Backbone bond lengths (Angstrom), bond angles and torsions (degrees), N, CA, C in turn:
res aa  C-N    CA-C-N  psi(-1)  N-CA   C-N-CA  omega(-1)  CA-C   N-CA-C  phi
1 M - - - 1.453 - - 1.526 108.83 -
2 T 1.327 117.30 143.73 1.449 122.76 -177.82 1.524 110.37 -103.66
3 N 1.341 116.06 156.61 1.453 121.80 177.63 1.520 112.04 -92.23
4 E 1.345 116.82 1.49 1.442 120.29 -178.67 1.540 110.08 -68.54
5 P 1.347 115.67 141.62 1.472 117.69 176.22 1.535 111.07 -61.46
6 E 1.315 115.69 149.95 1.456 120.47 178.47 1.529 109.36 -72.85
7 L 1.332 114.80 140.64 1.453 118.98 175.67 1.519 110.38 -74.59
8 K 1.305 115.78 141.98 1.455 121.73 174.76 1.519 107.46 -106.04
9 F 1.326 116.02 122.96 1.468 121.19 179.34 1.522 107.17 -99.99
10 H 1.337 116.61 109.52 1.460 120.27 -179.52 1.520 111.65 -120.86
11 T 1.310 117.93 -45.94 1.447 121.27 -174.13 1.512 111.85 -80.50
12 R 1.293 114.62 130.61 1.450 120.22 178.11 1.509 110.20 -121.91
13 K 1.317 115.71 144.71 1.474 122.14 177.88 1.506 108.08 -131.91
14 W 1.299 115.13 144.90 1.452 123.75 177.82 1.512 106.97 -104.62
15 V 1.332 118.07 122.17 1.454 121.49 -177.36 1.529 108.17 -76.45
16 K 1.340 115.29 115.91 1.460 122.82 -175.58 1.519 110.38 -110.78
17 P 1.322 118.27 166.46 1.474 120.94 -177.91 1.527 113.41 -52.81
18 E 1.314 117.76 -38.77 1.476 119.71 -177.71 1.525 112.75 -71.41
19 D 1.325 118.39 -8.90 1.479 122.32 179.52 1.530 112.27 -93.41
20 L 1.329 118.38 -3.20 1.450 121.60 -172.76 1.520 113.81 -88.33
21 N 1.317 115.16 152.92 1.469 122.65 172.98 1.532 109.17 -95.58
22 P 1.340 119.29 -178.66 1.474 120.18 179.85 1.533 114.33 -62.41
23 N 1.320 117.77 -14.97 1.486 121.13 177.28 1.521 111.97 -88.88
24 N 1.318 116.20 5.25 1.472 121.99 -177.69 1.531 113.17 62.45
25 T 1.326 115.64 30.42 1.486 120.80 171.26 1.528 107.22 -121.84
26 L 1.285 114.70 169.84 1.466 120.74 -178.08 1.538 110.47 -59.26
27 F 1.330 116.22 126.25 1.473 121.44 176.32 1.525 108.55 -66.94
28 G 1.329 115.40 125.40 1.474 120.72 -178.29 1.512 113.79 -55.89
29 G 1.333 116.43 -36.74 1.474 120.11 179.76 1.509 112.25 -62.51
30 S 1.310 117.02 -37.19 1.468 120.50 177.91 1.509 109.47 -65.15
31 L 1.329 116.32 -45.36 1.458 120.89 -179.98 1.531 111.34 -61.20
32 L 1.324 116.93 -43.27 1.457 120.56 -179.47 1.531 110.93 -66.31
33 K 1.309 118.06 -35.13 1.479 121.20 176.06 1.536 110.16 -62.57
34 W 1.347 114.44 -46.30 1.469 118.60 179.00 1.539 111.05 -60.55
35 I 1.325 115.76 -43.17 1.476 120.34 -179.06 1.514 111.53 -63.64
36 D 1.351 116.60 -47.29 1.456 119.81 -177.99 1.534 110.86 -62.15
37 E 1.320 116.91 -41.26 1.466 120.72 179.04 1.518 110.81 -63.17
38 E 1.341 117.03 -47.88 1.466 119.99 179.64 1.514 111.96 -63.21
39 A 1.365 115.95 -40.87 1.454 119.39 -177.81 1.526 112.28 -66.57
40 V 1.309 116.76 -40.36 1.468 117.99 179.65 1.525 110.80 -69.75
41 I 1.324 118.04 -32.95 1.473 119.97 174.81 1.516 109.51 -64.42
42 Y 1.337 116.54 -43.14 1.474 121.22 176.35 1.518 110.42 -57.87
43 A 1.353 116.95 -47.02 1.465 121.85 -179.50 1.537 110.55 -62.85
44 I 1.333 117.69 -44.10 1.455 121.23 179.30 1.532 110.21 -58.83
45 I 1.319 116.90 -44.15 1.447 120.26 179.93 1.535 111.19 -66.00
46 Q 1.337 116.78 -44.42 1.481 119.76 178.51 1.523 112.99 -63.04
47 L 1.337 115.59 -42.00 1.473 119.31 -175.43 1.532 111.80 -88.79
48 Q 1.301 116.81 -7.22 1.471 123.12 179.83 1.524 111.79 54.52
49 N 1.340 114.76 45.36 1.471 121.28 -178.69 1.521 107.56 -150.89
50 P 1.334 118.24 124.05 1.470 119.59 178.88 1.534 114.32 -74.40
51 K 1.320 116.69 -5.14 1.464 120.06 -178.44 1.528 108.81 -103.46
52 V 1.346 114.18 81.81 1.467 122.54 179.75 1.518 107.32 -130.73
53 V 1.336 116.97 138.61 1.475 120.87 179.81 1.519 110.43 -126.25
54 T 1.338 114.93 153.46 1.459 121.73 174.82 1.523 109.38 -76.17
55 K 1.307 117.93 125.98 1.476 121.82 177.97 1.520 110.69 -102.76
56 L 1.330 118.01 -41.72 1.447 119.73 -172.15 1.531 109.53 -151.89
57 I 1.326 115.12 140.33 1.469 121.81 169.15 1.521 105.13 -126.48
58 S 1.342 116.14 118.11 1.467 119.77 -177.58 1.515 110.46 -72.97
59 E 1.316 116.29 -168.49 1.457 121.51 -178.84 1.523 110.95 -51.04
60 I 1.315 114.85 133.19 1.460 122.30 178.60 1.520 107.51 -102.08
61 N 1.319 116.34 120.51 1.449 120.82 -177.63 1.531 109.63 -105.71
62 F 1.354 115.49 101.87 1.456 120.68 176.27 1.552 106.83 -80.75
63 I 1.319 116.13 118.35 1.461 121.42 -173.35 1.533 111.35 -99.58
64 S 1.322 117.40 -43.94 1.446 121.84 178.20 1.515 109.06 -147.08
65 A 1.329 116.07 163.30 1.476 121.13 -175.03 1.512 111.49 -110.46
66 P 1.343 118.03 113.78 1.449 119.94 174.16 1.526 111.55 -65.46
67 V 1.326 116.00 153.33 1.454 121.40 177.23 1.517 109.15 -118.74
68 Q 1.344 114.37 170.15 1.470 119.47 -179.91 1.519 110.61 -52.43
69 G 1.327 115.12 134.92 1.449 121.19 178.45 1.511 114.02 95.89
70 D 1.362 117.42 -18.66 1.457 119.73 177.55 1.531 110.33 -65.75
71 I 1.303 114.92 147.30 1.470 120.97 171.91 1.520 105.52 -109.19
72 I 1.325 115.35 122.72 1.459 119.34 -179.41 1.523 108.67 -114.22
73 E 1.326 114.96 158.55 1.449 119.00 177.20 1.524 109.59 -133.49
74 L 1.335 114.56 146.96 1.468 121.26 -176.60 1.540 108.22 -106.41
75 G 1.311 115.77 130.42 1.459 120.32 177.08 1.521 109.82 -114.76
76 L 1.334 115.74 135.51 1.460 121.79 -178.70 1.530 109.28 -136.17
77 T 1.322 115.70 149.46 1.436 120.81 168.81 1.517 109.94 -154.27
78 A 1.314 115.41 149.28 1.463 120.26 175.65 1.538 109.02 -77.76
79 T 1.316 116.30 135.28 1.466 120.51 -179.76 1.528 112.12 -117.35
80 K 1.331 117.76 -18.30 1.462 120.22 180.00 1.526 110.32 -158.04
81 F 1.308 115.33 135.76 1.457 122.69 174.09 1.518 108.65 -109.31
82 G 1.330 116.41 111.12 1.461 120.77 175.35 1.520 108.82 -90.40
83 K 1.325 117.83 -176.76 1.458 121.28 -179.34 1.547 110.91 -63.27
84 T 1.337 116.38 -44.92 1.466 121.07 -179.39 1.531 112.14 -119.66
85 S 1.329 116.20 1.53 1.474 119.47 -172.81 1.517 112.45 -126.23
86 L 1.321 113.46 167.21 1.458 122.78 175.26 1.517 107.10 -138.15
87 T 1.320 117.01 128.61 1.456 121.72 178.41 1.529 108.87 -106.82
88 L 1.349 114.48 133.62 1.443 121.50 -179.89 1.511 110.84 -119.17
89 R 1.306 116.05 160.11 1.472 124.37 170.62 1.510 106.55 -118.55
90 C 1.335 116.25 143.89 1.476 120.82 -176.24 1.504 110.34 -133.40
91 E 1.314 114.68 139.53 1.465 121.43 169.67 1.516 107.77 -134.82
92 V 1.330 115.28 145.70 1.465 121.64 175.21 1.515 105.74 -123.23
93 R 1.331 114.70 137.59 1.460 119.39 179.45 1.523 109.67 -142.71
94 N 1.327 114.45 163.49 1.458 121.41 174.76 1.524 106.63 -74.65
95 K 1.312 116.80 127.05 1.451 121.19 -175.80 1.529 112.36 -62.38
96 L 1.312 117.20 -40.68 1.465 120.58 -174.70 1.533 113.50 -83.22
97 T 1.355 117.18 -41.04 1.465 119.59 -177.00 1.512 113.37 -96.36
98 R 1.348 117.74 -14.36 1.474 124.07 -175.69 1.522 113.00 68.17
99 E 1.324 117.98 9.24 1.459 122.19 178.36 1.534 109.50 -64.24
100 A 1.336 116.37 133.39 1.465 121.60 178.21 1.502 109.52 -68.36
101 I 1.341 115.53 138.03 1.461 122.50 179.63 1.536 111.31 -113.16
102 L 1.319 116.41 -41.40 1.465 120.34 -175.13 1.519 108.67 -158.39
103 S 1.337 115.30 151.01 1.461 119.57 171.59 1.533 109.34 -140.97
104 I 1.317 114.17 144.91 1.463 122.11 175.47 1.532 106.00 -134.76
105 D 1.339 116.33 120.23 1.466 119.93 -176.88 1.518 113.25 -73.83
106 R 1.350 117.03 -36.46 1.471 119.24 -175.80 1.521 111.30 -139.06
107 M 1.330 113.84 126.21 1.461 122.38 169.39 1.521 104.76 -127.32
108 V 1.329 117.37 118.85 1.456 120.84 -176.59 1.519 110.36 -107.17
109 F 1.310 115.63 128.59 1.472 122.52 179.20 1.546 108.03 -119.77
110 V 1.321 114.85 142.69 1.469 120.79 -177.08 1.521 109.20 -113.18
111 N 1.322 113.77 133.13 1.455 123.09 176.89 1.538 109.27 -80.56
112 L 1.312 118.35 127.26 1.467 121.62 -179.66 1.506 111.31 -106.12
113 G 1.355 115.64 145.95 1.462 122.04 175.79 1.518 110.70 -93.03
114 A 1.312 114.09 -170.63 1.485 121.13 -176.90 1.527 112.12 -60.06
115 N 1.327 117.43 -27.62 1.489 120.74 -178.59 1.530 111.39 -93.37
116 D 1.332 118.38 14.01 1.468 123.87 -178.81 1.535 113.24 61.01
117 K 1.313 117.11 26.32 1.464 123.42 174.95 1.534 107.58 -111.24
118 P 1.349 117.17 155.53 1.472 119.64 178.76 1.535 110.23 -53.46
119 A 1.332 114.52 135.98 1.470 119.71 -177.50 1.534 108.73 -136.38
120 P 1.342 117.60 141.59 1.450 120.82 176.94 1.519 111.21 -57.55
121 H 1.330 116.62 140.46 1.451 120.59 -178.99 1.532 113.14 -106.81
122 G 1.322 116.92 -18.80 1.462 120.26 176.58 1.524 115.81 74.71
123 K 1.302 118.21 8.42 1.470 120.81 -179.55 1.525 109.94 -94.89
124 T 1.342 115.92 147.33 1.447 120.11 -179.27 1.535 113.85 -131.16
125 E 1.325 117.12 -8.89 1.456 119.08 -178.72 1.530 109.30 -156.22
126 I 1.340 114.86 163.69 1.449 120.81 178.48 1.539 108.49 -63.92
127 T 1.340 114.74 134.40 1.463 119.25 173.67 1.535 107.85 -126.22
128 Y 1.289 115.25 159.83 1.456 121.96 -178.25 1.525 108.68 -118.94
129 V 1.313 115.84 139.93 1.466 121.24 -177.18 1.535 110.33 -53.29
130 K 1.316 116.94 -42.10 1.485 120.65 -178.12 1.535 111.06 -57.83
131 N 1.364 116.84 -29.54 1.463 119.64 -179.24 1.520 112.08 -84.91
132 R 1.332 117.70 -11.48 1.489 120.70 179.91 1.520 111.15 -91.31
133 L 1.324 116.30 -15.64 1.467 119.44 -175.20 1.496 112.85 -83.95
């Protein structure tokens, strides 16, 4: 058993004709755009600051290629809270078959202050909006 937090799969995307590459599979660039957008939203919510930027995306492991009509889902979880950063792990899978599509071990986001420089965020663990209200 691992001590890593469980991934939460919330965001779903439907692979449409405009998302395809010449091989009639999902264009990797579209998938990476969706992932980066979802991950920064996750980081903004966790750090409670709309000024967060992507610093690093580690090796991207494309495992299988979705085709038109597939429904995919993105899973994210925080794995490390630095002084000014937040590290996430990401997995993408087929919603219906659960087949793995992609994995990224590390996505690092930096919390920015009023001067657009890295700023301490004071967070140490995953929190949920429902627990902040």
